[in-house]
DRENFILUM-187640 format. One record per residue: residue number from 1; residue in three letters; chain; x, y, z of N, C-alpha, C in turn. Coordinates in pm, whole numbers, m for minus. Each point is the difference from the previous one (the first is absolute). Layout:
BEGIN
SITE   i  aa ch    nc1    nc2    nc3   cac1   cac2   cac3    cc1    cc2    cc3
SITE NUM ALA  A      X      Y      Z      X      Y      Z      X      Y      Z
...
//
This chain:
BEGIN
SITE   i  aa ch    nc1    nc2    nc3   cac1   cac2   cac3    cc1    cc2    cc3
SITE   1 UNK  A   m341   m220   7995     m2   m126    m73   m139    m56    m18
SITE   2 UNK  A    m18    m85   m103   m137    m41    m42    m25   m139     31
SITE   3 UNK  A    m94    m23     90    m28   m153     26   m102    m51    m94
SITE   4 UNK  A      8   m130    m42    m84    m50    m95   m136    m26     75
SITE   5 UNK  A     m6    m29    132   m127    m44     60    m66    127     70
SITE   6 UNK  A     40    119    m38    m80    112     52   m132     17    m50
SITE   7 UNK  A    m90     66     57   m133      7    m27    m17     98   m132
SITE   8 UNK  A    108     84    m20    m24     93   m116     12    m76   m127
SITE   9 UNK  A     64   m125      3     17    m82   m129    116     61    m75
SITE  10 UNK  A    105     62     54    104     64    m62     87   m106    m77
SITE  11 UNK  A     23   m117     70     74   m105    m53    m58    m56   m126
SITE  12 UNK  A   m131    m28     m2    m66    m45   m124     m5    112   m104
SITE  13 UNK  A     m8    122     32     17    117   m103    127     m1    m63
SITE  14 UNK  A    111    m18     79    138     m5    m55     11   m117    m97
SITE  15 UNK  A    m51   m112     56     11   m125    m90    m74     17   m137
SITE  16 UNK  A   m113     47     16    m87     21   m134     77     99    m93
SITE  17 UNK  A     56    117     68     81     95    m87    118    m64    m72
SITE  18 UNK  A     65    m97     62    111    m66    m56    m40   m116    m91
SITE  19 UNK  A   m125    m31      0    m60   m110    m99     60   m141     31
SITE  20 UNK  A      8    m29    127     50   m134     40    m96    m73     87
SITE  21 UNK  A      3   m132     m2    m85    m76     87     24     16    137
SITE  22 UNK  A   m105    m22     84     27     17    154    104    m99     49
SITE  23 UNK  A      3   m127    m53    107    m89     45    136     44    m29
SITE  24 UNK  A     12     48   m116    139     46    m49     37    123     79
SITE  25 UNK  A    m94     92     15     21    124     72     41    m32    144
SITE  26 UNK  A    m67    m97     65     26    m27    142    143    m70     17
SITE  27 UNK  A     39    m59   m112    124    m78     12    118     96      4
SITE  28 UNK  A    m16    133    m32    109     99     m2      2     68    133
SITE  29 UNK  A    m77    m29     97    m12     85    120     71    m77    121
SITE  30 UNK  A     32     87     87     72    m50    124    m77     60    120
SITE  31 UNK  A     m3    m82    101    m69     33    118     73     94     93
SITE  32 UNK  A    m60    105     62     49     84     95    m81    m19    131
SITE  33 UNK  A     48    m58    101    m74    m31    106   m113   m101    m36
SITE  34 UNK  A   m126     28     41    m95    m90    m31    m74     42   m133
SITE  35 UNK  A     30    118    m53    m71     46   m120     86    m32   m123
SITE  36 UNK  A    m80    m34   m115     79    m13   m115     m5    141    m82
SITE  37 UNK  A    122     38    m57     26    123    m44     18    m11   m149
SITE  38 UNK  A    m60     79    m95      3     m8   m144    140     20    m52
SITE  39 UNK  A     46    m86    m74    135     21    m69    m19     76   m127
SITE  40 UNK  A     67    113    m19    m21     93   m111     70    m43   m121
SITE  41 UNK  A    m48   m101    m51     63    m51   m133   m103    m29   m103
SITE  42 UNK  A     49    m18   m119    m89    m30   m111    m25   m135     m3
SITE  43 UNK  A    m46    m64    121    m50   m136    m13    111   m116    m13
SITE  44 UNK  A    116     30     43    106   m108    m30     55    m42    131
SITE  45 UNK  A    m10   m130     29     75    m57    126    155     m1    m34
SITE  46 UNK  A     78      1    105    150      0    m27     37   m108    m95
SITE  47 UNK  A    m60   m118      8     31   m109    m92    m48     32   m141
SITE  48 UNK  A   m123     46    m16    m51     37   m131     79    116    m58
SITE  49 UNK  A     44     96     77     70    114    m37    140    m47    m53
SITE  50 UNK  A     59    m85     72    133    m54    m41     m3    m68   m134
SITE  51 UNK  A   m113    m81    m17    m18    m75   m128    m14     94   m111
SITE  52 UNK  A    m77    104     19    m23    102   m109    120     80    m26
SITE  53 UNK  A     84     37     96    125     66    m18     91    m69    m92
SITE  54 UNK  A      1   m131     23     97    m89    m74    m50    m45   m128
SITE  55 UNK  A   m114     44    m33    m72    m40   m138    m67   m135     14
SITE  56 UNK  A    m10    m58    118    m71   m119     22     50   m118    m77
SITE  57 UNK  A    110     10    m68     60   m106    m75    m68    m22   m133
SITE  58 UNK  A    m90     84    m36    m76    m10   m124     44     85   m102
SITE  59 UNK  A    m84     13   m110     31     85   m116    m58    133     21
SITE  60 UNK  A    m37     56   m121    m59    132     16    104    108    m36
SITE  61 UNK  A    m53    121    m38     86    108    m30     56     63    128
SITE  62 UNK  A    123     55     m5     52     77    116    m78    123     18
SITE  63 UNK  A    m35     18    123    m83    121     23     80    123     m3
SITE  64 UNK  A    123     m9     29    103    110    m19    104    m36    m95
SITE  65 UNK  A    m11     67   m119     92    m27   m113    156     26     54
SITE  66 UNK  A     75    m61    m52    147      0     38     56    143      4
SITE  67 UNK  A    m36     70    m99     47    141    m23    m59     98    111
SITE  68 UNK  A   m100    m44     74    m65     87    102     36    m39    146
SITE  69 UNK  A     88   m101     18     34    m46    133    112     90     49
SITE  70 UNK  A    m38     81    107     85     91     63     23    m12    145
SITE  71 UNK  A     82     92     62     10      5    142     46    140     31
SITE  72 UNK  A    m57     55    117     41    122     48    115    m22     89
SITE  73 UNK  A    108     91    m31    130    m33     75      0     38    148
SITE  74 UNK  A   m112     54     55    m12      7    142     11   m143     62
SITE  75 UNK  A    m52    m98    m64     18   m138     42    141    m33     43
SITE  76 UNK  A     87     38    m89    143    m43     20     90    118     34
SITE  77 UNK  A    m55    106     74     70    109     34    123    m15     87
SITE  78 UNK  A      3   m100     70    124    m40     82    111    m39    m99
SITE  79 UNK  A    m44    m68   m116    106    m45    m98     60    116    m81
SITE  80 UNK  A    m90     94    m46     57    123    m68     79     96     99
SITE  81 UNK  A    m30    m30    124     68     90     98    120    m66     73
SITE  82 UNK  A     33   m121    m49    108    m78     61    130     45    m40
SITE  83 UNK  A    104    m16     76    124     39    m27     71   m109    m86
SITE  84 UNK  A     34     13   m117     58   m111   m104    135    m35     59
SITE  85 UNK  A     73     79     80    129    m29     45      0    m79    123
SITE  86 UNK  A   m121    m21     66    m13    m71    125    m87   m138    m20
SITE  87 UNK  A    m35    m22   m123    m95   m116    m24     17    m64   m134
SITE  88 UNK  A    m16   m130     m3      0    m75   m126   m139    m14    m66
SITE  89 UNK  A    m99     59     70   m138      2    m56    m14    115   m100
SITE  90 UNK  A    m97    m13    m91    m28    113    m88    m15    134     78
SITE  91 UNK  A     61     97    m41      3    129     79      5    115   m108
SITE  92 UNK  A    m95    103     28     m4    117    m90    m87    m31   m124
SITE  93 UNK  A    m45    112    m71    m95    m26    m96     48    m95   m112
SITE  94 UNK  A    126     18    m46     35    m89   m120     m3   m150     28
SITE  95 UNK  A     51    m32    120      4   m139     30   m140    m54     32
SITE  96 UNK  A    m84     82     53   m132    m40     33    m86    m12   m134
SITE  97 UNK  A     14     82    m85    m61     m9   m138     45   m130    m55
SITE  98 UNK  A    120    m32      3     50   m130    m59    m63   m119     64
SITE  99 UNK  A    m21      0    126    m62   m104     72   m152    m19    m38
SITE 100 UNK  A    m65    113      8   m145     13    m32    m25    m54   m140
SITE 101 UNK  A     90     36    m87    m11    m41   m145     17   m162     m5
SITE 102 UNK  A     91    m46     77     23   m138     m4   m113    m78     49
SITE 103 UNK  A    m82     53     93   m123    m69     46   m113      1   m108
SITE 104 UNK  A     11    102    m94    m98     12   m111    m73    131      2
SITE 105 UNK  A     14     85     91    m68    130      2     40     72   m128
SITE 106 UNK  A   m105     74    m49     18     92   m123    m23    149     41
SITE 107 UNK  A    m56     23    119    m37    139     33     47     23    143
SITE 108 UNK  A     37    131     27     24     41    145    m73    144     18
SITE 109 UNK  A    m31     11    117    m57    122     47    101     55    108
SITE 110 UNK  A     38    122    m11     98     59     98    m76     51    118
SITE 111 UNK  A     73      6    106    m42     59    131    108     91     43
SITE 112 UNK  A     33     91    m90    118     95     24    115    m50    m74
SITE 113 UNK  A    102     87      8    118    m27    m96    132    m12     85
SITE 114 UNK  A    m13    m23    133    121     m9     86     43   m152     17
SITE 115 UNK  A    136    m12     20     58   m133     21    127     25     86
SITE 116 UNK  A     70   m111     18    111     16     80    116     73    m70
SITE 117 UNK  A     54     91     79    121     82    m56    109    m77    m79
SITE 118 UNK  A     32   m120     44    102    m91    m57    m50    m68   m124
SITE 119 UNK  A   m139      5    m37    m40    m64   m124     35     87   m120
SITE 120 UNK  A      6    m58   m115     36     75   m114    m98    115    m20
SITE 121 UNK  A     61    122    m32    m83    123    m11    m15     73    116
SITE 122 UNK  A     33    m52    129    m10     72    119   m137      2     61
SITE 123 UNK  A    m18     66    107   m125     m3     88   m119     58    m73
SITE 124 UNK  A     17    117    m63   m114     74    m51     m6     m5   m156
SITE 125 UNK  A    m98    m68    m51    m18    m13   m139   m127     87    m46
SITE 126 UNK  A    m39     96     91   m123     82    m30     52    121    m80
SITE 127 UNK  A     64    m25   m106     52    116    m81    m13    m47   m163
SITE 128 UNK  A     13     87    m79     m1    m37   m136    115    m97    m39
SITE 129 UNK  A    112     17     42    114    m96    m16    m32   m132     60
SITE 130 UNK  A    m47      5    131    m39   m127     62    m93    m74    m71
SITE 131 UNK  A   m105     73    m51   m108    m71    m75     58    m67   m132
SITE 132 UNK  A     90     67    m62     57    m56   m125     74   m130     41
SITE 133 UNK  A     61      1    120     75   m120     39    m95   m112     38
SITE 134 UNK  A   m107     35     63   m102    m99     36    m61    m57   m130
SITE 135 UNK  A    m23     84    m82    m62    m45   m142     90    m95    m74
SITE 136 UNK  A    128     17      3     94    m82    m61      3   m140     66
SITE 137 UNK  A    m20     m7    135    m15   m128     60   m130    m66    m27
SITE 138 UNK  A   m105     79     m2   m138    m64    m27      8    m56   m147
SITE 139 UNK  A     60     68    m90     10    m54   m136     84   m123     m6
SITE 140 UNK  A    120      6     77     92   m114      2    m70   m128     39
SITE 141 UNK  A    m96     11     93    m57   m124     38   m145    m21    m35
SITE 142 UNK  A    m46     74   m100   m122    m26    m64   m121     52     89
SITE 143 UNK  A     18     96     85    m95     40     81    m68    136    m37
SITE 144 UNK  A   m132     18     28    m71    120    m33    m53     73    128
SITE 145 UNK  A     40    125     19    m52     65    110   m137     53    m23
SITE 146 UNK  A    m99    m36     84   m136     29    m20    m44    126     79
SITE 147 UNK  A     60     29    111    m42    107     95    101     25    108
SITE 148 UNK  A    m41    103     76     81     30    124    m86     50    100
SITE 149 UNK  A     33    m36    127    m73     60    115     96    127     45
SITE 150 UNK  A    m28    110    m64     98    116     19    m73    112     43
SITE 151 UNK  A     44    123    m60    m38    135     65   m120     44    m48
SITE 152 UNK  A   m109     24     85   m124     73    m29     m8    116     98
SITE 153 UNK  A     m2    118    m61      2    120     86   m108      1    110
SITE 154 UNK  A     34     35    121   m102     m2    110    m76    136      1
SITE 155 UNK  A     75    105    m33    m67    128     m4    m86     26   m114
SITE 156 UNK  A   m102     84     23    m92     40   m113    m57    140     21
SITE 157 UNK  A     11    103    m79     55    m14   m141    151    m34     11
SITE 158 UNK  A     57    m36   m121    131    m39    m12     96    105     28
SITE 159 UNK  A    103    m15     76    116     91      8     88    m33   m114
SITE 160 UNK  A     75    111    m38     95    m29   m104    108   m110     21
SITE 161 UNK  A     59     m2    128     82   m122     15    m62   m135     m6
SITE 162 UNK  A   m132     m8     45    m64   m127    m13    m26    m31   m145
SITE 163 UNK  A    m40    100    m92    m20    m18   m129    126    m50    m70
SITE 164 UNK  A    113     63     37    126    m31    m68     44   m141     44
SITE 165 UNK  A    m32    m49    124     35   m130     43    m86   m108    m70
SITE 166 UNK  A   m135     36    m16    m88    m93    m67     38     m2   m141
SITE 167 UNK  A     44     93    m72     36    m12   m142    137    m72    m13
SITE 168 UNK  A     82     16    108    123    m88    m13    m35   m144      8
SITE 169 UNK  A    m96    m38     91    m39   m136      5    m66    m47   m124
SITE 170 UNK  A    m67     90    m65    m60    m47   m139    109    m27    m96
SITE 171 UNK  A    110     83     m3    117    m20    m84     67   m137     26
SITE 172 UNK  A     25    m23    126     58   m123     42    m94   m120    m46
SITE 173 UNK  A   m133     16     16    m83   m118    m44      6    m18   m153
SITE 174 UNK  A     11    106    m69     13    m18   m145    137    m71    m43
SITE 175 UNK  A    101     49     58    137    m66    m16     m8   m146     24
SITE 176 UNK  A    m74    m40    115    m13   m129     35    m90    m89    m95
SITE 177 UNK  A    m80     65    m81    m88    m64    m86   m126    m34     58
SITE 178 UNK  A    m45     79    109   m122    m41     76   m122     40    m84
SITE 179 UNK  A   m114    m73     20   m126     49    m55    m75     67    108
SITE 180 UNK  A     40    m12    133    m81     61    108    103     57     96
SITE 181 UNK  A    m50     93     71     69     58    116    m99     29    115
SITE 182 UNK  A     45    m45    125   m108      5    101     49     22    133
SITE 183 UNK  A    m63    m34     99     33     12    137    m57   m111     80
SITE 184 UNK  A     55    m22    124    m40   m114     77   m116     33    110
SITE 185 UNK  A    m49    116     m8    m92     51     97   m133     24    m65
SITE 186 UNK  A    m94      6     87   m139     53    m38     m7    146    m33
SITE 187 UNK  A    m98     38    m90    m12    150    m20    m23     91    123
SITE 188 UNK  A    m61    m59    103    m23     80    120    m33   m115    111
SITE 189 UNK  A     36     34    122    m42    m95    113   m134     41     57
SITE 190 UNK  A    m64    103    m59   m121     43     60   m114    m78    m27
SITE 191 UNK  A   m109      3     66   m123    m67    m20   m116     94    m56
SITE 192 UNK  A     37    137    m16   m103     91    m42      8     35   m146
SITE 193 UNK  A   m116     18    m45    m12     19   m152     76    125    m44
SITE 194 UNK  A    m10    115     77     69    118    m41    153    m22    m14
SITE 195 UNK  A     65    m84     82    139    m27    m10     27    m93   m120
SITE 196 UNK  A    m86    m83    m37      8    m82   m133    m11     96   m111
SITE 197 UNK  A    m85     95     m4    m18     96   m100    128     70    m25
SITE 198 UNK  A     54     54    111    140     69     m6    111    m95    m58
SITE 199 UNK  A     m6   m126     45     96    m94    m51    m21    m26   m159
SITE 200 UNK  A   m129    m12    m40    m23    m14   m142     49    120    m84
SITE 201 UNK  A    m25    114     60     49    115    m74    158      0    m34
SITE 202 UNK  A     68    m46    105    152    m14     m4     35   m109   m102
SITE 203 UNK  A    m56   m100     12     22   m117    m82    m33     14   m146
SITE 204 UNK  A   m111     81    m21    m45     34   m145    113     82    m51
SITE 205 UNK  A     54    102     74     94     93    m48    133    m83    m24
SITE 206 UNK  A     43    m70     97    125    m79    m16    m10   m101   m115
SITE 207 UNK  A   m117    m61    m18    m18    m98   m108     10     65   m135
SITE 208 UNK  A    m36    125    m11     15     62   m132    145     33    m30
SITE 209 UNK  A     64     36     97    155     16     m7     59   m120    m40
SITE 210 UNK  A    m22   m123     59     49   m120    m26    m30    m48   m144
SITE 211 UNK  A   m133     32    m30    m51    m43   m144     78     68   m107
SITE 212 UNK  A     32    127     33     71     75    m99    146    m50    m26
SITE 213 UNK  A     49    m79    110    132    m62    m14     m8   m148    m57
SITE 214 UNK  A   m125    m33    m34    m18   m137    m41    m14   m105     98
SITE 215 UNK  A    m32     35    128     m8    m99     97   m146     m5     71
SITE 216 UNK  A    m38   m114     52   m123     m7     80     41     12    143
SITE 217 UNK  A    m61     93     70     19     22    146    m89    m79     76
SITE 218 UNK  A     42    m75    102    m87    m93     68     34     16    146
SITE 219 UNK  A   m111    m33     84      6     m8    144    m27   m144     39
SITE 220 UNK  A     86    m40    104     m8   m133     54    m76      9    133
SITE 221 UNK  A    m86   m102     25    m96     21    111      9   m117    102
SITE 222 UNK  A    m25     44    115      1    m81    125   m146    m39     30
SITE 223 UNK  A    m25    m62    122   m141    m31     46    m81    113     27
SITE 224 UNK  A     59     98     56    m88    125     43    m68     66   m109
SITE 225 UNK  A     58     m4   m129    m52     78   m110   m126    m68    m45
SITE 226 UNK  A    m41   m129     42   m116    m73    m36   m100      6    115
SITE 227 UNK  A     24     82    101   m100     27     98   m103     90    m48
SITE 228 UNK  A    m96     24     86   m123     81    m50     22    152     23
SITE 229 UNK  A    m42     72   m106      7    142     12    m98     69     84
SITE 230 UNK  A     47     92     96    m98     64     80    m44    132    m81
SITE 231 UNK  A   m126     m6    m36    m47    111    m90   m137     49     23
SITE 232 UNK  A    m48    m22    128   m133     47     35    m39    m36    142
SITE 233 UNK  A   m129     21     39    m47    m27    126     26    123    105
SITE 234 UNK  A    m16    m18    120     25    111     99    148     33      5
SITE 235 UNK  A     32    143     10    134     40     11     53    m14    143
SITE 236 UNK  A    130    m28      6     65     m7    133     33    154     46
SITE 237 UNK  A     69      4    113     32    126     58     90     95    m89
SITE 238 UNK  A     74    m78    m83     81     75   m104    m68     31   m127
SITE 239 UNK  A   m128    m29     m9    m79     19   m127     22    m99   m104
SITE 240 UNK  A     47   m122     35     30   m105    m89   m107   m111     m5
SITE 241 UNK  A    m27    m47   m115   m113   m109    m17     48   m123     85
SITE 242 UNK  A    m97    m73     46     29   m111     91    m57   m132    m63
SITE 243 UNK  A    m78      7   m107    m59   m122    m64     28     m6   m142
SITE 244 UNK  A    m33   m121    m62     43    m28   m136   m119    m37    m95
SITE 245 UNK  A     21     34   m124   m100    m36   m102     31   m149    m44
SITE 246 UNK  A    110    m56     50     29   m143    m41    109     m2   m106
SITE 247 UNK  A     33    107    m58    103      2   m102    136    m11     68
SITE 248 UNK  A     90    m71    m57    133    m15     48     94    115    m53
SITE 249 UNK  A    104     37     89     79    116    m32     52    m17   m139
SITE 250 UNK  A     68   m108    m30     57    m28   m131    m93      8   m117
SITE 251 UNK  A   m120    m57     20    m96      4    m95    m47    149    m40
SITE 252 UNK  A     m1     78    101    m35    151    m21    124     56    m71
SITE 253 UNK  A    124    m33     29    115     52    m57      0    m31   m153
SITE 254 UNK  A    m43   m125    m43     m7    m42   m123   m109     82    m83
SITE 255 UNK  A   m107     40     72    m95     86    m65     33    143    m36
SITE 256 UNK  A     91     51     97     36    147    m23    141     15    m53
SITE 257 UNK  A     61    m93    m42    129     22    m74    m16    m42   m138
SITE 258 UNK  A     88     53    m84    m18    m20   m149     65   m141    m30
SITE 259 UNK  A    m74    m80    m66     32   m139    m48    113      6   m102
SITE 260 UNK  A     24    111    m58    101     12   m107    134     36     63
SITE 261 UNK  A      1     44    133    132     46     55     33    m50    133
SITE 262 UNK  A    m99    m61     69     24    m58    129    m27   m147      5
SITE 263 UNK  A     95    m76     54    m11   m137      2     21    m60    147
SITE 264 UNK  A     m8   m123      9      1    m60    139     75   m128    m11
SITE 265 UNK  A     53    m41    112     71   m128     14    m73    m69    124
SITE 266 UNK  A    m76   m120    m16    m68    m57    107    110    m88     65
SITE 267 UNK  A     23     13    124     67   m107     81   m107    m98     50
SITE 268 UNK  A      3   m119    m58   m107    m96     19     m6    m49    139
SITE 269 UNK  A    106     m6     68     m1    m49    150    m68    114     73
SITE 270 UNK  A     33    130    m13    m65    101     73   m145     12    m36
SITE 271 UNK  A    m38    m24   m116   m136      4    m49    m79   m115     77
SITE 272 UNK  A     65   m114     32    m77   m100     67     m2     36    141
SITE 273 UNK  A    105     63     61    m18     44    135   m110    101     18
SITE 274 UNK  A    m15     82    m97   m121     98     m7   m135    m82     m4
SITE 275 UNK  A     13   m108    m77   m135    m81     m5    m30    m46    142
SITE 276 UNK  A    105    m48     73    m17    m44    135    m46    110    106
SITE 277 UNK  A     58    118    m22    m22    107    101   m119     84    m25
SITE 278 UNK  A    m30     35   m129   m101     96    m30   m122    m60    m72
SITE 279 UNK  A    m88    m51     70   m119    m63    m50   m134     53     47
SITE 280 UNK  A      1     83     94   m122     62     60     29    156      8
SITE 281 UNK  A   m104     84     m7     17    140     11   m135     55     60
SITE 282 UNK  A     11    122     56   m114     69     58    m46     89   m119
SITE 283 UNK  A   m130    m19    m43    m50     79   m111    m39    136     57
SITE 284 UNK  A    m39     94    m93    m39    139     36   m115     m3     90
SITE 285 UNK  A    m92    m95     m4   m118    m11     82     27    m64    132
SITE 286 UNK  A    135    m40     26     31    m67    127    m13   m151     m2
SITE 287 UNK  A    m46    m55   m101    m12   m155     m6    135    m61    m16
SITE 288 UNK  A     23   m120     33    111    m73    m36    m28    m76   m113
SITE 289 UNK  A     97      9    m94    m16    m69   m140    118    m84    m26
SITE 290 UNK  A    m23   m105    m92    118    m75    m34     36     11   m153
SITE 291 UNK  A    119     m1    m23     55     11   m130    137    m73    m14
SITE 292 UNK  A     m5   m129    m29    122    m70     m9     84     32   m114
SITE 293 UNK  A    129     33     15     83     48   m101     49   m125    m79
SITE 294 UNK  A    m12     20   m138     50   m107    m90    109     65    m98
SITE 295 UNK  A    131    m24     38    102     71    m73      3    m39   m153
SITE 296 UNK  A    m28   m115    m42     m6    m40   m132   m110     76    m77
SITE 297 UNK  A   m106     24     65   m115     64    m65     27    149    m23
SITE 298 UNK  A     75     55     89     38    148     m1     86     11   m135
SITE 299 UNK  A    112    m97     m6     76      6   m115    m67    m25   m136
SITE 300 UNK  A    m80    m84      1    m96    m29   m116    m75    117    m53
SITE 301 UNK  A    m58     76    101    m69    119    m41     86    112    m46
SITE 302 UNK  A    136     m4     43     90    109    m42    130    m61    m61
SITE 303 UNK  A    m27   m100    m93    117    m81    m29    122     82    m48
SITE 304 UNK  A    m19     88    m96    116     72    m47     62     89     91
SITE 305 UNK  A    m64     28    113     54     99     93    110    m76     98
SITE 306 UNK  A     10   m136    m23     94    m74     89     94    m70    m82
SITE 307 UNK  A     98     71    m47    106    m74    m88     97    m82     86
SITE 308 UNK  A      9     38    126     95    m71     83    m69    m63    125
SITE 309 UNK  A     50   m112     43    m41    m57    120    123    m39     89
SITE 310 UNK  A    m21     m2    137     98    m69     81    m61   m143     38
SITE 311 UNK  A     71    m99    m34    m34   m129     24     68    m58    128
SITE 312 UNK  A    m77     13    110     44    m36    141    m86    m88     54
SITE 313 UNK  A     53    m94     73    m85   m113     51     m4     m1    162
SITE 314 UNK  A    m95    m65     50    m17     m9    149    m69   m128     50
SITE 315 UNK  A     20    m25    126    m58   m105     73   m105     61     91
SITE 316 UNK  A   m111    m77     36   m105     67     79     67     12    142
SITE 317 UNK  A    m32    120     65     29     39    129   m111    101     48
SITE 318 UNK  A   m102    m56     75   m104     98     47     32     59    131
SITE 319 UNK  A    128      4     44     37     47    125     79    129    m13
SITE 320 UNK  A     38     39   m128     91    115    m14    m72    128    m53
SITE 321 UNK  A   m128    m16    m13    m82    130    m41      2     12   m148
SITE 322 UNK  A     84    m86    m85      0     13   m145    m63   m115    m66
SITE 323 UNK  A      1   m117     72    m55   m120    m61    101    m91    m63
SITE 324 UNK  A    117     54    m20    103    m76    m67    143     20     60
SITE 325 UNK  A     85    m91    m18    140     18     11     71    m19   m135
SITE 326 UNK  A     88     92    m36     69     m1   m138     95   m132     m3
SITE 327 UNK  A     m9    m72   m109     92   m113    m43     47      6   m132
SITE 328 UNK  A     93    m82    m39     49     12   m146   m125    m35    m87
SITE 329 UNK  A      9     72   m117   m115    m19   m103    m11   m148    m33
SITE 330 UNK  A   m126    m38      3    m38   m130    m39      5   m109    107
SITE 331 UNK  A     30     48    126      1    m91    121   m119     43     98
SITE 332 UNK  A    m77     94    m40   m108     40     86   m140    m57    m48
SITE 333 UNK  A   m103     76     38   m140    m39    m28    m77     95    m95
SITE 334 UNK  A     59    101    m43    m68     87    m96      3    m65   m136
SITE 335 UNK  A   m112    m16    m52    m17    m83   m114     24     83   m135
SITE 336 UNK  A    129     10    m36     37     79   m114    m47    m44   m134
SITE 337 UNK  A    m13   m145     m6    m62    m46   m132   m141     53    m11
SITE 338 UNK  A    m65      3     94   m147     62     m7      7    140    m27
SITE 339 UNK  A     91     71     75     m4    157    m20     49     31   m147
SITE 340 UNK  A    106    m62    m50     49     31   m121    m95    m37   m109
SITE 341 UNK  A    m69   m115     16   m103    m38   m101   m110    100     m5
SITE 342 UNK  A    m37     37    116   m129    103     11     33    129    m73
SITE 343 UNK  A    134     56     31     23    133    m40     29      0   m152
SITE 344 UNK  A     48   m121    m59     41     m1   m134     99     75    m55
SITE 345 UNK  A      5     48   m124     93     85    m52    145    m36     32
SITE 346 UNK  A     37   m127    m32    121    m52     38    125     70    m67
SITE 347 UNK  A    m30     48   m117    116     65    m67     12    145     20
SITE 348 UNK  A    m83     52     97      1    139     46     57     28    126
SITE 349 UNK  A    m37    m86     99     31     18    149    150    m38     16
SITE 350 UNK  A     63     54     94    138    m30     37     16    m34    139
SITE 351 UNK  A     m5   m119     39     m2    m42    142    153     m1     45
SITE 352 UNK  A     20     70    118    133     m1     65      1    m73    128
SITE 353 UNK  A     82   m107      2      3    m87    130     52    110    105
SITE 354 UNK  A    m54    m11    126     43     77     98    m12    m80    139
SITE 355 UNK  A    102     14     82    m12    m51    136     77    108     89
SITE 356 UNK  A    m75     58     79     53    117     83    104    m64    101
SITE 357 UNK  A    m29   m124     47     96    m44    110     88   m103    m43
SITE 358 UNK  A     43    m12   m130     78    m99    m60    142     12     65
SITE 359 UNK  A     62    117     13    136      1     63      1    m61    136
SITE 360 UNK  A    114    m59     31     16    m67    124    140     27     67
SITE 361 UNK  A      3     17    132    131     22     69     74   m127     23
SITE 362 UNK  A    m58   m115    m11     61   m129     23     34    m80   m117
SITE 363 UNK  A    m90     26   m119     38    m74   m120      7    128   m101
SITE 364 UNK  A    123     27    m29     32    126    m81    m41    m19   m150
SITE 365 UNK  A    m29   m130    m43    m37    m24   m133   m147    m22    m14
SITE 366 UNK  A    m81     23    112   m137    m42     m2    m77     89   m103
SITE 367 UNK  A     27    126     m8   m100     85    m96     21    m55   m141
SITE 368 UNK  A    121    m27    m41     13    m57   m127    m58   m145    m25
SITE 369 UNK  A      6    m79    105    m64   m130     m7   m144     23     m9
SITE 370 UNK  A    m65     93     71   m141     26     m8    m35     53   m131
SITE 371 UNK  A     83     86    m64    m16     50   m126    m12   m102   m108
SITE 372 UNK  A     83   m105     23      2   m119    m97   m133    m88     23
SITE 373 UNK  A    m35    m12    121   m135    m78     29   m112     82    m63
SITE 374 UNK  A      3    131     17    m99     86    m58    m13    m11   m151
SITE 375 UNK  A    116      5    m67      6    m13   m148    m65   m141    m40
SITE 376 UNK  A     53   m103     62    m51   m145    m41   m153     m2     30
SITE 377 UNK  A    m47     60     94   m148    m15     36    m89     92   m103
SITE 378 UNK  A     69    126    m29    m73     81    m96     m4    m63   m138
SITE 379 UNK  A    110    m63    m37      1    m59   m123    m89   m132    m15
SITE 380 UNK  A    m22    m61    106    m80   m111     12   m156     17     m5
SITE 381 UNK  A    m39    125      9   m143     22     10    m61    m41   m149
SITE 382 UNK  A   m107    m65      4    m53    m47   m141   m151     34      9
SITE 383 UNK  A    m46     38   m108   m149      8    m24    m40   m127    m58
SITE 384 UNK  A    m94    m69     80    m48   m124    m43   m112     17   m109
SITE 385 UNK  A    m15    m92    m85    m91     m6   m101   m140    m57     48
//
């Protein structure tokens, strides 16, 4: 964790990188013991962030056009998986689609095609016929499927069964009317350049197959993918590099993959976690260097590579190793008004509201309530003149 009053000046470097005043920066921080610890946000206190999320009561253009307001169904996975015969709450894909459309959502991202066996269509809709049924419900409620966290082959080169499964998912995506097909995981969990090269070879090949089917293949990323690549310096006992040039793993992946066939989905919450965790590295010469991660700047440099976002919010927690606790979108401190304003291209990006911990064992309707909160706050974001 990064203290503002340390001698290295890390706190001031983070503040300068985010372009905020020292007073405003300090207002976002919480004390841990006697030390003040930097809050990894884009300069918004909880109160300021809440005002921004709600549009501040002022005018201005919507930062997220109505047609681009979406949600990943992982947020409401308990509802799609609920037994409709045992609950009066929306249950299964059809009823959940109806409810999300009632809130105002126009887009959904799938996290698989399974639901409760008693819901219309049965448990497994990961078939051509299941996709046709899902598409009929999407059309019924005016929803557009933008993507799916689905099957990406783990083996490379591809086995024939993996290739067949991958092509089946492409067919399902096309039936559902998707523009994109992807996965919920990073290309590789490795820190080494050679493994990212291998991952790039696989994704370039899969991307070409997806492109031939009229789809953009994308990878969804967590905090680890924004850590520093180990690509030089002394080798360890296994002959692996131990130090970094300062390039981040995903930045390297962007360089070595084809921009015409490989795309990305930034989870903005996890990108902020990475900002909190990965700000110093050991250079090839053994010196300690600082490089504060700026998620919006990365998107701006590669804007067309990021057609999808996960819009997920958090409150500051400097004791859990991540810097944040997840909360419903618009109720945390991540300054989405600033983020979306900086990245621009409002009619290109597709933000999907997500909250990993929305389901509750005690409030069975919580995930849908949080989905409604998320929609209202996404719709309330305004670009000020």
